[in-house]
C-alpha positions in Angstrom: 87.8 -72.7 155.6 84.5 -71.3 154.5 85.5 -71.0 150.5 85.4 -74.6 150.5 81.6 -74.9 151.1 79.5 -74.2 148.5 75.8 -74.9 149.8 73.1 -72.4 151.2 70.0 -73.5 151.7 67.6 -70.6 152.7 64.1 -71.9 154.3 61.3 -68.8 154.8 58.2 -69.9 156.8 54.9 -68.4 157.5 51.8 -69.0 160.0 50.3 -67.9 162.9 51.3 -65.8 164.8 51.8 -67.3 168.2 55.0 -68.1 170.6 54.1 -71.7 170.4 53.7 -71.9 166.8 57.1 -69.8 165.9 58.8 -72.1 168.3 57.5 -75.3 166.4 58.7 -73.4 163.3 61.9 -72.9 164.1 62.6 -76.3 165.5 61.0 -77.9 162.4 63.5 -76.0 160.1 66.4 -76.6 162.5 65.8 -80.4 162.1 65.3 -79.9 158.1 68.7 -78.3 158.4 69.9 -80.9 160.3 69.3 -83.7 158.2 70.2 -82.0 155.0 73.9 -81.1 156.4 76.6 -82.5 154.6 80.3 -81.4 154.2 79.7 -78.5 151.7 77.3 -76.3 154.2 78.6 -73.3 154.9 76.5 -72.2 158.0 73.4 -71.0 159.4 71.5 -68.0 159.1 68.0 -67.6 161.2 65.6 -64.8 159.7 65.7 -62.6 163.2 69.3 -62.3 163.0 71.6 -60.8 160.3 74.7 -63.6 161.5 75.8 -66.0 159.3 76.7 -68.5 161.6 79.9 -70.8 160.8 79.7 -74.5 160.4 81.0 -76.9 162.8 80.1 -80.0 164.7 78.8 -78.2 168.1 76.3 -76.2 165.4 74.8 -79.2 164.0 74.4 -80.5 167.1 72.9 -77.3 168.2 70.1 -77.3 165.6 68.6 -80.8 167.2 68.3 -78.5 170.8 64.6 -77.4 172.1 65.3 -74.3 171.1 67.7 -74.2 168.1 67.7 -70.1 167.5 69.1 -69.5 170.9 71.3 -72.4 170.6 72.7 -71.8 167.6 73.1 -67.8 168.7 74.2 -68.5 172.3 77.1 -70.5 171.2 79.9 -67.8 170.6 80.7 -69.3 167.0 82.1 -66.1 165.0 79.6 -64.8 162.5 80.9 -64.4 158.9 78.4 -61.5 158.0 79.5 -59.0 160.4 81.0 -56.9 157.3 78.1 -57.4 155.4 77.9 -54.2 152.3 76.2 -51.9 153.7 76.3 -50.0 150.5 74.4 -52.5 149.0 71.8 -53.4 152.1 70.8 -49.3 151.6 70.2 -50.0 148.1 67.8 -53.0 149.0 66.3 -50.7 151.8 66.1 -48.2 148.5 64.3 -51.1 146.6 61.7 -52.2 148.9 60.2 -48.8 149.3 60.2 -48.0 145.6 58.4 -51.2 145.2 55.8 -51.0 148.4 53.1 -50.5 145.8 53.2 -53.9 144.4 53.3 -55.1 148.5 50.4 -53.5 149.3 48.4 -54.6 146.3 49.7 -58.1 146.9 47.6 -57.7 150.4 45.0 -55.7 149.0 43.9 -58.9 146.7 43.8 -61.0 149.9 47.4 -62.3 150.3 49.7 -62.4 153.1 52.6 -59.9 153.2 55.6 -59.3 155.5 57.0 -56.3 155.9 60.4 -55.3 158.2 60.4 -51.8 160.4 63.4 -50.6 162.7 62.5 -50.9 166.8 64.5 -49.0 168.8 66.4 -51.6 171.4 66.7 -50.4 175.2 70.8 -50.5 174.1 70.2 -47.6 172.0 70.3 -49.5 169.0 68.0 -50.8 166.4 66.9 -54.1 166.1 64.8 -54.9 162.3 62.1 -57.1 162.9 59.7 -58.8 160.4 56.0 -57.6 161.3 52.9 -59.3 160.0 50.7 -57.2 158.0 46.9 -56.1 158.4 46.2 -53.3 156.6 47.9 -50.1 155.5 46.2 -47.3 156.1 47.4 -43.4 155.1 50.8 -44.0 155.8 51.0 -46.6 158.6 51.4 -50.0 158.3 49.6 -52.2 161.1 50.5 -55.8 162.2 51.8 -58.4 164.7 55.7 -58.8 165.0 56.4 -61.9 163.4 60.3 -62.4 165.3 60.6 -62.3 169.1 63.0 -59.2 169.4 65.6 -60.1 171.2 66.5 -56.4 173.0 63.4 -54.3 172.3 61.1 -53.0 175.3 57.8 -54.3 176.2 57.5 -55.8 172.7 57.1 -59.8 171.9 56.5 -62.2 169.1 52.6 -61.2 168.4 52.3 -57.7 169.9 50.5 -55.7 168.3 52.7 -52.4 166.2 52.0 -49.6 163.9 54.9 -48.7 162.1 55.3 -45.5 159.6 55.7 -46.6 155.9 58.6 -44.1 155.4 60.9 -46.5 158.0 60.3 -49.6 155.8 63.2 -51.4 155.5 61.9 -54.8 153.4 58.7 -56.8 152.8 58.4 -60.3 151.3 55.4 -62.4 150.2 55.5 -65.6 149.5 54.0 -66.5 145.7 54.0 -70.6 144.1 56.5 -71.2 146.7 58.8 -68.2 145.7 60.1 -65.0 147.8 58.6 -61.9 145.9 60.3 -59.1 147.2 62.8 -59.8 150.4 65.5 -57.5 148.9 67.6 -57.6 152.0 67.3 -60.7 153.0 69.3 -61.4 148.8 71.9 -58.7 150.2 72.8 -61.9 152.7 72.3 -64.7 151.0 74.9 -63.0 148.4 76.8 -62.1 151.0 76.7 -65.9 152.5 77.4 -67.1 149.2 80.4 -65.4 148.6 82.2 -66.5 151.5 85.6 -65.9 151.3 86.1 -66.0 147.6 87.6 -62.6 147.6 
């Protein structure tokens, strides 16, 4: 039962926005999770996908694959987070927009910053993707995609993009090893920790 599992390991990485570097980071994180695997594991959630993938022996094995993201998301395991709290997510997005000046100040002081924006998919949907921010000018964020899109035509990891601040859905940066911001991430984390305890 999901409610019997207590652990939630949340790992965030940063580094060069290149396909080879991202692939190596994913393999490293997956190996760490596999090494820490125990009976109290709830599941796995990747930064590029909203779903929490339910624990199983197959999931643990998939973490050791050459492409652990594809192996774990493509395995057909039912996600726990299909029914995440939409109102909580909207409040998180509103908080991210209200506190955006703090993120910009961090960037202007020479810090690294990631921001999340919606992108239209080929199937008329929306995919929220993290962007490594280079600059913010006149309400426009310019940067490079920090996640590999699943279904956004003409875009890939590292693609240059310009996004309107008005469409911002989240932001974060790391300070002394701690995440600052990440409001939607915290909603997903809280939902995962709650599991089936309703």
